[in-house]
N, C-alpha and C positions, 0 to 999 in steps of 0.2 A: 503494499499500500504506499509506503514511503517512496518507492521508485516512481509511482505515478505522479506524485507531487513534484519530484525532482525533474522529471522529464517535462512536466507542464510548465514549470518555471523556466526551464531552458528554452522551450519553445517561444515563450513571451519575450525573452531577452534577445532571441535570435531574429525575431520579426523586424523588418525595417520600419522606421518611424515615418508616418505619413504627415507631412507638414501642411498639406492642403486642408485637411479637416481641422487641424489646429488653428490655422489662420482664419478660416471661416467660422469656426466655433466661437471666436471672440467677437466677430462682427455681426453675427446673426441677430442678437438682441437689439442692437442698434438699428439694423435694417427694419426690424418689426416696429420699433418705436419712432422712427423717423417721420412717418406720415402724420402721427399725432403731434409731434413737436413742430413740424412744418405748418400744420394747420393752426396750431395755437399762436405761433408767431405771426403768421400772415393775417389771420382773422380776429385775433384778440389783442396781442401786443402792438401790432402795426397801427390799427385804428386809435388805440389808446394813446400811444406815443404821438401820433399825428395830431390828434385833437389837443393834446397838451402843448405841443409846439405852436399850433396856430392860435391858441388862446392867448398867447403872449404877443402876437403880432397883429 
């Protein structure tokens, strides 16, 4: 039974690392939240700041 664990751990260390999944794994949450952030900035903060600026001129 101990041999199974040893050979399994050797297989994991021998496997090549995939950098593609690692790179996209960090960017995936931002890709999903980007539409919300973009909409918030364009439709909420944009008009709010614009009205604040034109109120002083």
